[in-house]
C-alpha angles and dihedrals in degrees: 000000000000128000123221141142140257109224090223105113108344097051100023092116098040121107118225098262091051092049095050092044095050094046092047093049095048099039099249100148103197145026138201110209112221115215120252094027130126096266087074100213097155139139089264091074116114122236090259092050092049090052089050092054091049092049093050092058094039089056092051138064090246122098120216093228096182153308116272107218129178095222114139135178108205100096119121088211106095093206092052091047092052091048090056093047093048091045090054091054091054089052089050089057089048091050091052092049096049096041099252115152097214151007121231118220131170148201109234109185151330116267117237115255095018121109110252092231091055093053093046090051091048091052091048094049091048090052090051090054096049092040092056090046093049093049089068088060097045091247125130124224109223115194113204120224089241146142133068091268106011091061087076098118097222087055090051090049089054090051092052092046088057094043089052095174125131091221093060111086135178123247105211105218106193093236121168087237091067087074112079128229090272092055093253124137100186100074092058094036090056090058090066103019096112092047102051112122100159138016129212116201130185139174111003091204093057094098093250110141097248096160089056092045092052090047092051092047092051090049089059091050093250110170099165134106130302105199122202113230100187141135117258135215129271093270141020096264093053091047090052091050090052091050091052090057092043092055091050091051091049090054094045091050090055100260092135 
């Protein structure tokens, strides 16, 4: 498996040259660029600027794993839902232009007064639409196991059953709720195991069973990216020192 970073938190204030330089220096082989952050890879970029981003990564040892959007499909407001779907499609075009292999989206809740099954179906159908659209651009849609209620893994499994599209993948998010009441990870992991296209990891001291997660991932043949979504230090040097330790922990826990 390959170790990289999510720019959310630790690299939120880094410009693109700094990010590529730090990842190259420390051996982090991929990044997911979170929207609104200092790197500025957004849909407002011109064609020339998009080509420049693509060239920067192509000329480095760092893979642009994906774009981390905040688009979500749970709203009961049809106009808001359509805005999120259409926004996702614009990010798909951006991903294709800058050489990113995927776009991360998420569910983020269950609206009050709406049957749970109806919302889960709506999310799944929305994912099917954007997944089919993105397939034409060679870009994956990666749906994060996310939201205070929607992160319930059986709910996520229902969403993916409805989406039913090979270009819609799961982004495993290393949430405490992925561990069942008996402290086991495998029952929930197995619900999404054949759909996982990306993995977010966070604090190794959180109590989450990372050694078990990495073992389960390897058993499925997963050879993709595990992206660190962690807070950094007060300056670049301290952030780099943290990442050095993080990489070592990843290796000792069986990530490589």
